[in-house]
Structures are given as C-alpha cells and as structure tokens.
C-alpha positions in Angstrom: 61.1 111.8 34.2 62.0 109.2 36.8 65.1 109.1 39.1 66.9 106.9 36.7 66.3 109.0 33.5 67.5 112.2 34.8 71.0 113.2 33.3 74.1 113.7 35.5 73.2 117.0 37.2 75.1 119.4 39.3 73.6 122.0 41.5 75.5 125.1 41.8 74.9 127.1 44.9 76.9 130.5 45.0 77.0 131.4 48.8 78.4 134.6 50.6 77.7 134.5 54.1 74.6 132.1 54.0 75.2 130.1 57.4 71.5 130.9 58.4 70.2 129.1 55.4 72.7 126.9 53.6 72.2 123.7 55.6 68.3 124.2 55.0 68.8 124.7 51.6 71.1 121.6 50.9 68.6 119.4 52.9 65.7 120.6 50.5 67.9 119.7 47.5 68.6 116.4 48.9 65.0 115.7 49.6 63.7 116.8 46.1 66.5 116.2 43.9 68.3 113.3 45.2 69.8 112.5 42.1 71.7 115.6 41.7 75.2 116.4 43.3 75.8 119.8 45.0 78.7 122.1 44.8 78.5 125.0 47.0 80.9 128.1 45.9 81.8 129.7 49.1 82.6 133.3 47.9 84.9 134.5 50.6 82.3 134.0 53.5 83.4 135.2 56.8 80.9 133.2 58.6 80.5 129.2 58.9 78.9 128.9 55.5 81.6 126.9 54.0 82.1 124.5 57.1 78.2 124.1 57.2 77.9 123.1 53.7 80.9 120.4 53.9 79.2 118.9 56.9 76.1 118.6 54.8 77.9 116.6 52.3 78.2 119.0 49.5 81.4 119.6 47.5 82.7 122.9 48.7 84.8 125.1 46.5 86.4 128.1 48.6 87.1 131.1 46.6 90.3 132.8 48.3 88.3 136.2 48.6 84.9 137.5 47.5 85.0 137.1 43.7 81.3 138.1 43.0 78.5 136.3 41.9 79.6 135.8 38.2 83.0 134.5 38.8 81.4 132.1 41.7 79.0 130.7 39.2 81.6 130.2 36.4 83.7 128.3 39.0 80.7 126.1 39.2 80.6 125.6 35.4 84.3 124.8 35.3 83.7 122.2 37.9 80.9 120.7 35.9 82.8 120.8 32.7 85.8 119.1 34.2 83.7 116.3 35.9 81.4 115.4 33.0 78.0 116.9 34.1 75.3 117.0 31.4 73.2 119.6 33.3 73.6 122.2 35.9 70.9 124.2 38.0 71.9 127.0 39.6 70.3 127.5 43.0 70.8 130.4 45.5 71.9 129.8 49.0 69.4 132.1 50.6 66.4 129.8 50.5 64.3 131.8 47.8 64.5 129.3 45.1 62.2 126.4 45.7 64.4 123.0 45.4 61.1 121.0 44.8 61.1 122.6 41.4 64.5 121.5 40.2 63.1 118.4 38.7 60.7 120.7 36.8 63.8 122.8 35.5 65.6 119.5 34.2 62.6 118.1 32.8 61.8 121.2 30.9 65.4 121.3 29.7 65.7 117.8 28.6 62.3 117.5 27.0 62.4 120.8 25.3 65.9 120.4 23.9 66.8 123.9 25.1 70.1 124.7 26.3 69.1 127.3 29.1 65.7 127.0 31.1 64.9 130.1 33.4 62.5 129.9 36.2 60.5 132.9 36.0 58.8 134.6 38.9 56.4 136.7 36.6 54.8 134.4 34.1 52.3 133.7 36.5 51.2 135.2 39.7 52.4 133.0 42.4 52.2 135.5 45.4 55.9 136.8 45.0 56.1 140.7 46.0 58.9 142.4 44.2 59.3 146.1 45.6 58.0 148.6 43.0 61.4 150.0 41.9 63.0 146.9 41.6 59.9 145.5 39.7 59.8 148.5 37.3 63.6 147.9 36.5 63.1 144.3 35.9 60.3 145.2 33.6 62.3 147.7 31.7 65.4 145.1 31.4 63.2 142.3 30.4 61.6 144.5 27.3 65.1 145.4 26.3 66.5 141.9 26.3 63.1 140.7 24.5 63.7 143.3 21.7 67.5 142.2 21.4 66.7 138.6 21.4 63.2 138.8 19.6 62.2 136.3 22.3 59.7 137.2 25.2 61.6 137.2 28.6 59.8 138.3 31.8 62.6 137.5 34.6 66.0 137.8 32.9 67.3 138.4 36.5 66.4 135.3 37.8 69.1 133.0 39.2 67.3 129.9 39.1 68.2 128.2 35.8 69.0 124.8 34.4 71.7 124.6 31.5 72.6 122.0 29.0 76.1 120.4 28.3 76.4 123.0 25.6 75.8 125.9 27.8 78.1 124.6 30.6 80.9 124.2 27.8 80.6 127.9 26.7 79.8 129.2 30.3 82.9 127.5 31.6 84.9 129.4 28.9 83.4 132.5 29.3 80.8 134.1 31.7 79.6 137.5 32.5 81.0 138.4 36.1 79.5 141.9 36.8 75.6 141.4 35.8 75.6 137.6 35.3 72.2 136.6 34.8 70.8 139.0 32.3 74.2 139.4 30.4 74.3 135.6 30.1 70.9 135.5 28.4 72.0 137.7 25.6 75.4 135.8 25.7 73.9 132.5 24.9 71.4 134.0 22.4 74.1 135.5 20.4 75.9 132.2 20.5 72.7 130.4 18.6 71.6 128.5 21.8 68.1 127.8 22.7 66.4 129.3 25.8 62.8 129.6 27.3 61.5 130.5 30.5 58.9 128.4 32.8 56.9 129.6 35.8 58.5 128.9 39.2 57.5 129.8 42.9 59.9 132.2 44.8 60.0 132.1 48.4 61.1 135.0 51.0 64.7 134.6 52.2 65.1 131.9 54.6 68.0 133.6 56.5 70.2 136.6 56.2 69.4 140.1 54.4 69.2 141.2 50.9 71.9 144.0 49.9 69.7 145.3 47.3 68.0 148.5 48.5 65.8 150.4 46.1 68.6 152.7 45.5 71.0 150.0 44.5 68.2 148.5 42.5 67.9 151.6 40.1 71.4 151.8 39.9 72.1 148.2 39.1 69.4 148.4 36.2 71.2 151.3 34.7 74.5 149.7 34.7 73.5 146.3 33.5 71.5 147.8 30.6 74.8 149.8 29.6 76.6 146.5 30.1 74.4 144.4 27.8 74.6 147.4 25.0 78.3 147.4 25.1 78.3 143.6 25.1 76.7 143.5 21.7 79.8 145.1 20.2 81.9 142.2 21.4 82.5 139.4 19.0 79.9 136.6 19.2 80.9 133.6 21.3 80.7 130.0 19.8 80.2 126.6 21.5 
C-alpha cells in the first residue's frame, strides 16, 4: 500500500513511566508510519512521559491515576471512535514493538478484510528470547484460546495489533480491563469478527524495566485463564 491509500489510522500508545523510551518510540512511528496520528495514553505516570510525548507532537490523554492497561487502551479506542479513525494500531511505549512493521499490520488488516491482526513473536523464529516460565504459560494460554476459537493462535498476549473500524466500535463500548490482550481475542471471536496473526519482530525494551517476574508471570497466566473461562459465561457482544 502507498501512503495515499492507507486508511485514517491512529497509533495508540499506553504508557506508564516510559520517559526513557517514549520520544524514541514516537520518532520511529513518525519515520515509518508518517500517515498515522499518535495518541499516548499517559496512565498516571509519575515521570515526564506525558510532557515528552506532547513535546514530540503526539496527542496526550492523561489518566487521572493509574487505571491499568485495559482501561488505558479502551480510552484510545474511545478517542479513535469519536474522531472517525478507520484503523488503530496498538504499540507499546517501551520500544519492544517495531514501528517499521506498522505498515505490515495495517496492510494485512486491509488486504485480508480481517477485523484484528495480531503481531506474533512465535510464528517465525526471529531471535526473540522469552523466559522459559513465561513461554510455557504463553503456550498453554495459546492452546486454550485456539481450542475455544477453533483457530490457531501462537501469541495471544501480544499487544502489537491492528484493529478495523468494527473492532474500534466494539472495543470503545466494551473492553477487558484485567487481561485485555488474550481476553480481547476471545471477546472479538465470540462477536463474530475475523482475526489473524502475522509474524513480527520484537525488540528488547529500549528503556525502563518490566514488572513481569517469573512468579508474576505464572500467577498472571492462571488468572487470565480463569478470566477467559468466566468470560465465556457472559452474553456475546455484537458490533
């Protein structure tokens, strides 16, 4: 796709204390996805994340306190829905997602007619190393979600994903707050939307430090599996 044919796109960056990396990430998005607008959801940061993002020309939506990743991303969907965006791309603020692959996600979304395209670290071996306890949990979770959806998923925890207008509309109305990435896969599948994965490259964090320890990773996986199973008891959302 050429720059003139890309749909109206908003890159949503949920960010909590990402002052070390946010300007770098925004700069790469400007370089590789110049047609897209950028909204940084400043999720109660206590550092200069919001000010730095604003100085780089991004729209900054400041949460009054730390609302969590799910509510932060839903805020981005609400902004996209209210401002007529046809596509959103979720991109983390820590530098792990590769902005040069945003055009690949958007092209795959548009050309396939899908409603959600997830960038997977595990379809191809591109050198990304996942700690063994976390990788085991992701494999188990991926198999459970694949069983529920009757579709193969390899990386349902990936936050690097592109959404269509139908997905934006649904997620602006209802979006999982506790474990949003894997729960959203099941939510959108049950709503009848079309989902797929494509291979992407994941980088080490550019700055800051991950809060996910091996112990927290194991607890996270148990909780998210329980949340997904409970979610199956809820009424199916429709676009």
